[in-house]
Steps between C-alpha positions, in 0.01 A plus 500: 500500500635846416427835650585862438658510154377164398844353433576150624672178412336187394551241785301204366198379283221263509256322279170347557286239321205285569639204328392592143432883492716767646352814657428718211472883450175648633433217741684630801540807719820576704477753775819598675538715815790583746439182698415245229235440236227284375478306183145426375468252215156460332393181323172406336193323632615174322880551594502689838809611688484377865613699704479815289679726751873440580700715745841622404765568750722774385745528796 
């Protein structure tokens, strides 16, 4: 997480998949704050995401 000027270094990466379909554009919201964040992933009625909300620790 970067503050102030918004300059930072990449420290890692991650990917996610449900076995056959990765999380695609428009199906998630990422909200970050000073103490962490929440990733909300939306599915469809026939292919739900359970649980939809995931806490992200940014410490």
